[in-house]
C-alpha positions in Angstrom: -31.8 -16.3 -25.0 -29.2 -19.0 -26.4 -29.3 -17.5 -29.8 -28.9 -13.8 -28.8 -25.9 -15.1 -26.7 -24.4 -16.9 -29.8 -24.9 -13.8 -32.1 -23.6 -11.4 -29.2 -20.6 -13.5 -29.1 -19.7 -13.6 -32.7 -19.6 -10.0 -32.3 -17.0 -9.9 -29.4 -15.0 -13.5 -30.1 -11.6 -13.3 -30.7 -11.5 -9.5 -30.4 -9.1 -7.9 -28.5 -9.0 -4.6 -26.6 -6.5 -2.4 -28.0 -7.2 0.5 -26.4 -9.7 2.5 -24.3 -10.5 6.0 -23.7 -11.9 7.8 -20.5 -12.9 11.5 -21.4 -14.1 14.9 -19.7 -14.9 17.8 -20.7 -15.7 20.5 -18.6 -15.8 24.6 -18.8 -12.6 26.3 -17.2 -13.0 30.2 -17.1 -10.0 30.6 -15.0 -6.6 31.4 -17.0 -5.5 27.9 -18.0 -1.3 28.2 -17.9 -1.2 29.5 -14.7 -2.7 26.2 -13.2 -1.1 23.7 -15.2 2.1 23.3 -12.9 -0.1 22.7 -9.9 -2.0 20.2 -11.8 0.9 18.0 -12.6 2.6 18.2 -9.4 -0.8 17.0 -8.3 -0.7 14.2 -10.4 3.1 13.5 -9.8 2.1 13.3 -6.0 -0.7 10.3 -6.5 1.1 8.5 -9.7 4.6 7.0 -9.2 5.4 5.7 -12.6 7.4 7.3 -15.1 6.2 10.8 -17.1 7.5 11.1 -20.8 5.7 14.4 -22.5 5.3 14.2 -26.0 4.1 17.5 -26.6 3.1 20.8 -25.4 0.9 22.8 -27.3 -2.9 23.5 -26.8 -3.3 20.0 -26.2 -0.5 18.7 -23.9 0.3 15.1 -24.6 2.3 12.9 -21.9 3.3 9.2 -22.1 2.9 7.5 -18.8 4.5 4.1 -17.8 4.4 2.9 -21.7 0.9 2.2 -20.9 -1.1 5.4 -20.8 -1.2 8.3 -23.1 -2.5 11.6 -21.0 -4.4 14.4 -23.0 -4.7 18.0 -21.1 -6.1 21.0 -22.6 -8.2 23.8 -20.8 -11.6 22.0 -21.7 -10.8 18.6 -21.8 -8.6 15.8 -20.8 -8.8 11.9 -21.6 -6.9 9.1 -20.4 -5.7 6.2 -23.3 -5.0 3.0 -22.0 -3.1 0.4 -24.5 -4.5 -3.0 -24.2 -5.7 -2.7 -20.6 -6.6 -5.3 -18.3 -9.9 -7.0 -18.2 -11.3 -5.6 -15.1 -10.1 -1.9 -16.1 -8.5 -1.6 -12.6 -5.6 0.5 -13.5 -7.8 2.6 -16.0 -9.7 3.3 -13.2 -7.3 4.1 -10.3 -5.3 6.5 -13.1 -8.8 8.4 -14.1 -9.4 8.9 -10.4 -6.1 10.6 -9.6 -6.6 12.6 -12.7 -10.4 13.1 -11.9 -9.9 14.6 -8.6 -6.9 16.8 -9.8 -9.0 18.5 -12.5 -11.6 19.3 -10.0 -9.4 20.4 -7.4 -6.5 22.1 -9.1 -8.8 24.2 -12.2 -12.1 24.5 -10.3 -14.4 23.2 -12.1 -17.9 23.6 -11.2 -20.0 21.6 -13.9 -18.7 18.7 -15.9 -20.7 19.1 -19.5 -19.5 15.5 -21.3 -18.3 12.3 -19.9 -17.3 9.3 -22.4 -15.9 6.3 -22.6 -14.6 4.9 -26.0 -13.5 1.2 -26.4 -11.5 -0.2 -29.7 -11.2 -4.0 -30.3 -9.4 -5.6 -33.0 -9.5 -9.0 -35.0 -6.6 -9.8 -37.3 -7.1 -10.8 -40.9 -4.6 -12.5 -43.4 -5.1 -9.5 -46.3 -7.4 -6.7 -47.0 -9.7 -9.0 -49.3 -10.3 -11.1 -45.7 -11.2 -8.1 -44.0 -13.8 -7.0 -46.4 -15.2 -10.9 -46.8 -15.7 -11.2 -42.8 -17.4 -8.2 -42.6 -19.7 -9.3 -45.4 -20.3 -12.4 -43.5 -21.2 -11.2 -40.7 -25.1 -11.6 -39.3 -25.5 -7.7 -39.6 -24.8 -7.1 -43.3 -26.8 -9.4 -46.1 -24.8 -10.1 -49.2 -26.4 -11.7 -52.2 -24.8 -14.1 -53.8 -25.0 -12.9 -57.3 -23.6 -9.5 -57.2 -22.5 -7.8 -60.7 -18.7 -8.6 -61.1 -18.6 -10.9 -57.8 -16.4 -13.3 -59.2 -14.1 -10.7 -60.8 -14.4 -7.4 -58.6 -12.5 -7.2 -55.0 -15.0 -6.3 -52.2 -15.2 -2.9 -50.9 -14.3 -3.0 -47.0 -17.8 -1.6 -45.4 -18.3 0.2 -42.6 -21.7 -0.5 -40.2 -22.6 2.2 -37.7 -25.5 1.8 -35.3 -26.5 2.9 -31.8 -29.0 5.8 -30.1 -28.3 9.5 -28.5 -31.1 10.7 -26.1 -31.3 14.1 -24.1 -28.9 12.6 -21.6 -26.7 9.9 -23.4 -26.2 7.9 -26.1 -24.1 4.8 -27.7 -22.3 4.1 -30.7 -21.1 0.8 -32.8 -19.4 0.9 -35.5 -17.9 -2.1 -37.5 -15.4 -1.5 -40.1 -12.2 -2.7 -41.8 -8.5 -1.4 -41.1 -5.8 -1.8 -43.7 -2.7 -0.6 -44.4 1.0 0.1 -43.3 3.1 1.9 -41.0 6.8 2.1 -42.4 10.1 3.5 -40.5 13.6 4.4 -42.2 16.0 3.1 -39.9 19.5 6.1 -39.2 22.6 4.8 -41.1 24.2 4.3 -37.6 21.8 1.2 -37.3 21.8 -0.1 -41.0 25.8 -0.3 -41.0 25.7 -2.6 -38.2 24.5 -5.2 -40.8 22.0 -5.9 -37.8 19.0 -3.9 -39.1 17.5 -3.4 -42.5 17.0 0.0 -44.2 13.4 -0.2 -43.7 10.8 -1.8 -41.0 7.6 -2.0 -42.2 4.5 -3.5 -39.8 1.2 -4.5 -42.0 -2.0 -4.4 -40.4 -5.5 -5.8 -41.7 -8.0 -5.6 -39.3 -11.9 -5.8 -38.4 -12.4 -3.1 -35.8 -15.1 -2.6 -33.2 -15.2 1.0 -31.9 -17.6 2.0 -29.2 -18.5 5.1 -28.0 -20.5 5.6 -24.9 -21.1 9.1 -23.3 -23.4 11.1 -21.1 -24.0 14.8 -22.6 -25.7 16.2 -19.9 -24.6 19.0 -17.6 -23.0 16.8 -14.1 -22.1 18.3 -10.7 -18.5 17.0 -9.7 -19.9 15.8 -6.4 -22.4 13.6 -8.2 -19.8 11.7 -10.4 -17.5 9.0 -9.6 -15.2 8.2 -12.3 -14.3 4.8 -11.3 -17.9 3.6 -10.8 -19.2 5.4 -13.9 -16.2 3.7 -16.1 -17.1 0.0 -14.7 -21.0 0.9 -15.3 -20.3 2.0 -18.6 -18.1 -1.0 -19.6 -20.9 -3.1 -18.3 -23.5 -1.1 -20.2 -21.6 -1.7 -23.5 -21.9 -5.7 -23.6 -25.6 -5.3 -22.4 -27.0 -2.8 -24.7 -24.9 -5.0 -27.8 -27.2 -7.6 -27.4 -29.7 -5.5 -27.9 -28.5 -4.3 -31.3 -26.9 -7.2 -32.8 -28.6 -10.1 -30.5 -31.4 -12.0 -32.1 -34.9 -9.9 -31.6 
């Protein structure tokens, strides 16, 4: 058990939970736009933070309190929280408000899929460090005498493992993420001399991407979003010991 715990800690040690997504899919047979205004009124009666619409097309995207992103369409809704608290308290509360509103306003009779996705990350100095970190995990065997190993740059690997049954499934992915995000600032800001012409954020990370879901039909009265989120979160850790622990 000690070795199993140690190996599981290698998986999660120093990783930060960047974002978590709760998603619900359903069949909505009634005309969606006719219900949309009522739906958001219901949400805003329960949540008192600041809403900022980001996009309104087939999928409406809303920023809430600069912590959450809400995505709503005719057949699904997703709540994404960035850098959540360790107990997922806020996510559970906000998800409960959304779930109740969806069931009530859209008159959902059956849920066809529910999922929780967690993305952890750990930062490294450069892309080579990312590749080397993944090759050195206990889950990939990298020989010392590979062809051109002294001159070559290692490719960043991806490891995916999981299972899917008739009712539910879970997937773990370990992968590298290297790149940059750039932004050219407007002349009005650059001309002051206080800002550079270009701002760039470079990232080199190992990503642990976990998806746990139920894909069997569920009646709304049989599902409690807050309890399910907590159970799914606990299961991610428990099943992780089976996949990544010592046999």
